[in-house]
N, C-alpha and C positions, 0 to 999 in steps of 0.2 A: 630772910624775913621769916617771923613764925605768919599765919594765914590769919589768926584773929589780931593781930596788929595792923596787917596791911586793911584788914575789913572796917577796922577802928578808925584808921586814917582818912579811910574813902569817906566814912560815916561823919568824922570831923569835916571835912572840906565840904561833904553835900550842907550840914547843917549852917556852916560860916555862910556859904553861898547863900541859902534862903535867908539869915540874917540881914546881909546888904541886901538882899533884893528888898525885902520887909521895909528896910528903911528908906531906902531908894521910892517903893511905893508910897510911903506916909508922905514922903518932900513932894511926891508927886501930888497927892491927893490935896497937900494944904495949898500948892500953888494953883490949883484949880479953883479951890472954893476961895481963896483973896483976887483970883481975878489977875492974876499973876502969869497967867499961860494963857497963849492965843493959839488959836487957828489959822492955817495965813493959808491961802490960795497959791494958785500961781497963775502969772498973767496969760500965760501960753496953754492953758488949758481949756479944753472945750467942753462945753456945756450940756449936758446928758439930760434928753426926758425923758421922763415915764409915758406909757401907751395914752395916760390922762392929757397928757400935754404940762403936767407940772413939770418944774426944773429939781430934781433930786440931787442932781452934783458935779461936778467938774472930772473930767478925765483927761491926764496929762498928755501933750501932745508927742508922745511917743507910744501913744497907745491907742489912740486914736485911729490908726491906719491899717492895724489888724482886722481881718475879714472877721463876717458877723458869724461865722457857724464854722467850727476845723474841726472835722473829720464828725464820721457818726451821724446819726439824722439831724 
């Protein structure tokens, strides 16, 4: 195959992927606007508090047993 043909095919595939992602993003944005999409949290999560005592989110149970500091200082 000619090098220009290969480059054109790769470019066409990249453009096609970006168009598909644009449509997915648009539909996701519409779902968020209409309230059709909601966030759910697992019941096995552990609540994480910041230094001020405010709850900032939940951590899955698979992550809660990790050490506080891994390597370094």
